[in-house]
Every structure is written in C-alpha cells, then in structure tokens.
N, C-alpha and C positions, 0 to 999 in steps of 0.2 A: 649199627647200634641205635636203639631208640633213645630219644631225649638227649642227643648230643648238643652241647652248648657251643655256639659259635664265638669263642673267645677272641679269635684272631680278627674278627670283624671290626673290633674297636682298637686294634693295635696302634694305628697311626695317632688317634687322639690321646691315648695314654702315653705314647712315646713323647708327644709334644708336651703333655702335662708334666712329665718328669723333667724334661729339659727346662721348662719355665720355672718350676719349683727350685731346681738346682741353681739356675742363674740368679733368681731372686734371692735365694739364701746366700749366695756368694756376695751379691751386692750389699746385703744387710751386714754380713760379716766384715766386709771392707769398711762400711760406714762406722763400725764399732772399733776400727783400728786393729782388725785381726782377731785372732783367737784369745780367749782368756786362759793363757798358759799358767799352769800350776807351778809350784816351786820345783817340781821334778824336771821341768823343761825350761825353767827360767831361773837364773841365779837369784838367790834371796833367802829370806828367813821365814819359817813358818812356826808360829807360836800358838799353842792351845792353852787356854786358861778357863777357869771356872770362877765365877763370882758367887760366893755363898748366898743362896736365896734367903737363908735365915738371918744374915747380917743386913742385906739391903736388896731392894728390888730394882733391877735395871733392864733396859731394853737395848736392842742391837743398835738403835740410832744413837743412844747415849754413849755407847762404847765407841762408835765411829766419831762422834763429836770430840770425845776426849783425846783421840789419837790423830786429830786433824793436823797437828803440828809435825807429824812424821810423814815425810814425802813418800808416796807410793804405798801407804798402808791400806790394806783391804780387810774387811771384817765380815765373817760369815757365821751364822748361827749353827751350832752342832747339837743335835738332839732336840728335845722339846724345849719350848720357851721357858717352862718352869725350872729346868735344870740350870739355865743361865751359863751354858758352855759356849765359848766363842773360839773360832779359828782366825788368827790374825796373820796375815801374810804381808811381808814387806819386800818389795822388789829392790834388789841391790846388785846391779850387773857387775860392778867393779869391786865388790866387797870381798874380803877374805875372812878367815875365821875370827881374827881379832876384832875386826869391825863388826862382824855379826854378833859376837858376844856383847860388845858395847851396845849394839842396837837392841838386843834382847833385854839388857838391863834398863835401857831407856823406856822400852815398852812397859815393863813391869813397874817401873818407878811412876810413870804417868798414870797407869791404872790404879795403883795403890793410893796415889795422891787424890785421885778422883773418887774412889769408892771405898777407901779404907785399907789399912795394911793387913788386917786380919781377914778381910773379905775376899781378897784376890789370891787364888791358888794356881800356881804354874803346873800344868799337867804334862806338857811336852814342849821341846824346842828343837827344831831341825834346821840345819843350814845346808844349802846346796850351792857349790861353787860354779862359776861360769863354765869351766872345763868339763865338769861332770854333766851338767845340763845339756851342753852341746853334743857331747858323746852319746848321751841317752837318746837325744832326738835323732841323730844319725842312725843309731842301732835300731830304733823303732821303725824308721822308714825302710831300712834294709830288710828288717824282719818281715814287714808287710809285703815288700816286693818279692822276696824269696818265696813266701807262702803262695803268692799268686802264680809265680812261675811253676812251682811244683804242682799246683792244682791243674795248670794248663797241660803239663806233661802227663799227669795221671789220667785226665779225661781223654787226652789224645790217644793214649795207649789203650784205654778201655773201650772207647768208642771210635770216633774219627775226628779229623782236624776240625771239621765244621761244628761238631758237637763241643769240642774243646773251646773254640772261640765263642760259641753260644753260651757256654758255662761261665767264661771269664767276664763277658759283657755285664750280666747282672751283678757280679761281685764288684766290679768297678762302679756300677750305678749305686749299689748299696753303700760303699765306702764314701763316695761323693755326697750322697744324701745325708749320711750321718754326720759328716764333717761340716756341711753347711748348716745342719740343724744345731750342732754344738756351737758353731760360731754365731749363728743368728740369735740364739738364746743365751749366749755367753756362759755356757756351762764350762766349768773348769776342766781343762785338759790335763789329765794326770796319767799315771801308769794304769789306773783302773779304766780310763777311757780307751787306752790301747787294748787292754784285755777285752773290753766290750766289743770293739771293732773286730778283733780276730774271732771272737765267739760268733758274732753275726755272720762273718764270712763263712765259717764252718756250717752254721745253720742254713744259710741260704744255699750253699753248695749242695748240702744233703737234699734239700727240697728240689733243687734243679735236677740232680742226678736221678731221683725217683721218677720224675716226669720224662726225662730223656730215656731212661731204661724202658719205660712203657712205650715210648715212641719207637724205639728200636724193635721191640717185640711186635708191635702192630704193623711195622713196615713189612714183615714177612707174612703176617696173618691177613693183611688187607692189601693184597697185591693189585687188585683192580681199582683201588681208591687212590686219589691224588694225595700228595703229601700234606696239603692244607687240611683235608679231612682227617688224615691220620693224626695230625697234631691236635686238632680239636677233640677228637675221640680220646686220645691219650690223656689230655688235661681233664676232661670230664670224668674219666675213670679214676684219676688220682685225686679228684677234688675232695672226696670224703676224708681220705687219709690226711690231706693237707690241712683241712679245716680243723680236724680233731687234734692233730699235732700242734698246730699253732695255738689253739684255744688252751690246751693243757699247759703249754709252755708259758703263755701269758698269765695263767692263774698263779703259777709258781713265782714268776718274776714280779707280777703285780703285788703279791704278798710281801716280797722283799722291799719293793718301793714304798709300800704303805708303812711298814713297821721299822725299816732301817733309817739311818740318818747319815748325813755327811757324804763321804766318798762312795759308800756302798749304795746310798740312795741314787746318786748320780749314775753309778754303774747300772742299776736296775732300770732307770729311766732310758738310758742309751739302749739297753737290751730290748725294752718294750718297743721303742721306735724301730730298732733293727729287725725284730721278728716280723713286725707288720710290713715293713718295706721289703724284707727278704721274701715273704710270701707273695707280695705283689709282683716283684721283679722276676720270680721264677715263672710266672704266667705271662706277663705282658712285656718283659724285656728279653728273657732267654729264648722263649719260643718264637717270637717274631724274628729275632736275629738268626736263629737256626733255619727258619723257613726261607728267609732271604738268601742265606748262604747255599742251601740245598737247591733253590731255583737257579742260582747263578751257576753252580757246578753242573746241574742238569743241562742247562743251555749250552755250556761249553762242551759237554759230552756229545750233545746232538750235533754241534758244529763239526766236531772231530769225526763222528761216525758218518755224516752225510757224504763226504767224498768217497769213502770206502764203499758205501752202498750204491753210489752212482757209477762206480768204476765198471762193474759187469755190464750194465745197460749201455754205457758209453762204448765199451769194446764191441758189443753186438751191433751197435749203430755204425761203428767204424769198419767192421768186417766187410760189408758189401761195398763200401766206398773204396776199401783197399783192393778188393777184387777188381772193381771197375778200373781203378787206376792202373792195376797190373795189366789188364787187358789192353788199356790204351797205350801203356808203355810197350806192350808186346807188338802193337801194330806199327811201331816206329820202323825206320829204315836203317838204323845204325847198328843193330845187334845181329849176331850170327844166328841165334835161335829163331828169330822171326823169318829170316831168309829161308831156312830149312823148311819151316811150316808153309811158306808160300809155294815152294817147289813141290811139296807133297800134294798140296791142293791142286796145282796145275796138272800134275800127273794123273790125279784121280779124275779131273774133268776131261782130260784127253782120252783116258780109257773109256769113260762113259760115252764120249762122242764116237769113238771107233765102234763100240758095241752097237750103238744106234745105227750107224751106217751099214754095218754088217747085217743087222736085222732087216734094214730096208732093201738091201740087195737081194737077200734070200726071198723076200716076198715078191719082188719083181720077176725073178726067174720062174717062179711057180706059175705066175699069170701067163707068161709067154708059152709055156708047155701046153696049157689048156687051149 
C-alpha cells in the first residue's frame, strides 16, 4: 500500500510521554491531598441555593467568606454568574441525619443574615451518610474491574490472547490518565465522573477493536509482509474513520460543555479528555503492545519448532556413525556372529587358493607334453 505512515516508529517516545504525564499527574494529585471527592463518595451535606439577583448582587467569593465559620464548607457556582446559583458542600464524616439537618439550617441562617431573608432561596438539600458513600465507592471500583475483565474475555474469544492484552492495556492507560487529570485539576468526583470513565472505556475499546480487526484481516492478505508493516498499514487504513468519528464526537460533547453547567459540564469535560486520550491510546498504546506480544510469541514458536526441524538432519548424520559403530562392534571377538563371518571368509580364501594351484598345475602339464 502506498502512503503507509510509520506510526510505530515513534512508539517508544509516546510510551515514555504517557508514563511521564501519568506520574506527574499522580504527584500533583497527591500534593492536593488526593481527589476532590463529591458528596456521593464522601459523607456530608450538599446544599444548592439561589440568591435573588433582583434583591442583591453577590459573587462566589462573598458567599465563601460568609460561610468561613463552617468547617469544611466548599462553594461552587452553578450556571451563569447572573443567575447567582451556588452549590454548597460541607464534609461531615461522622454526621447523621439529625446533625445534617442542623448543619443545613446553620448554612441557610448564615446566608440569610448576610444577604437578606427574602433574597436566599433553598433549591435542594442532600445528605449522604458515611456507610452509603463507602458502599458506593466499593461498588464503583467493582463495576469498573468487572467491566475490564468482561472486555478481556470478549476480545480473547473474538481474537487471540495477545489481542486481548493489547486491548486492555490502552483501557488501563485511559483510566489512569483520566484519574490523574481529575485529581490534578481537582474536578469533583461524583457518579457523573464514574459514568464518564465507563463511557470513555467503551469508546476507546471500540476504536481499538476497529484497528485490531483490520490487523487481523491484513495478516491473511499480507502474508509476505512482517507484522510491523501489517500494523502500520492497518492503522493508516483506519485513520480516516478514526479522525472522523473522534471529530464528530467532540463536536457533540463540546456543545454540552459550552452550554451545560455544574455536574453535566464536568461530565462533558471528562468526555472530551477521554475521547482525545482514547484515540491516542488506540494507536500508540494498543498497537505497540500487540506488536511486542506477537514478536515474543513468534520467537517462542521458532524456538519450539527448531528442534523438530533439526531432528531429521541429525538422524541422517547419525546413521553413518551408527553403521560404522555397528561394523566396529561386529569386528570384535566376543560375539558368535562375527566368528561365523570369519570362518566363511577363510573358507572362501582357501577355495580361491586351491583353484589357483589347480590352474597352475594344469599349465605345467601342458608345457611338458610339448
């Protein structure tokens, strides 16, 4: 095929780049004391309020200053700044429903004292206990692990084990990249974040399967080409489809990110990053891993086949040696068969000698008569 792009030529630099980015993101996340867990994964209170813009004009910094007396209070803007909607989250690990209701009343009391009784409107109030948040975290981890295992089995059945491992590698890469991105930029981790991660896993897997399917087809069509060339050809053939799919997906998700607010906006941002990383990993993570596994398996097969191929040649070489050894053994003096052979040889020699003597005597008699 003309115009084949050598993608695998840069596989080592890109693998190193991915490792550096993930390690750096992990370090930044640790420096921020871990992830910014939402109320779904951390016990506490989430309160959403609106301060009537017709009554008073406030900023998010003013709301934060007014709630400074409440330990662990975090304030985020919801929607446009003109709407003056705010999400207030208060972490309370040991709190129960009674303490949460008192905490919600304290929040509303502080806000109304600061901005006026008629200006503050309570839109929603949710409390998550420590037991529920811990159970949700465990279920989320289990769900992701089960999804990866099922994907491994599916690709193993459809292709081969090397393809299955090659498909799981980019998924692990994508999940790790998204987690360090979320942790480094302190994006709130909520159930929407879990949905975004699982969506990206499905998207990345689909992109990888398309490339792997083309590789499998080209393996039978390009029998005289090496696997390196087959992979590069397959990626090049799939590139148009990959770019168009990614671009159209980003158009839709980008519109959600621009026009949505709050949790939905975070969900769209995670998807944007995931689509870009998933497209990258299907080329520079999945394919190099598959190439390395195929080369390793091929080298093992060659090692296994070599002794079988050398056996006939070795037997041909050993046959003359065995014959020589048999003859040498036959010339020994301890076996009965060699003794019989020597007797036969002596009898033959004796018979030849007698024939020669008889022939000599007959010639001498003829000379005397003359």
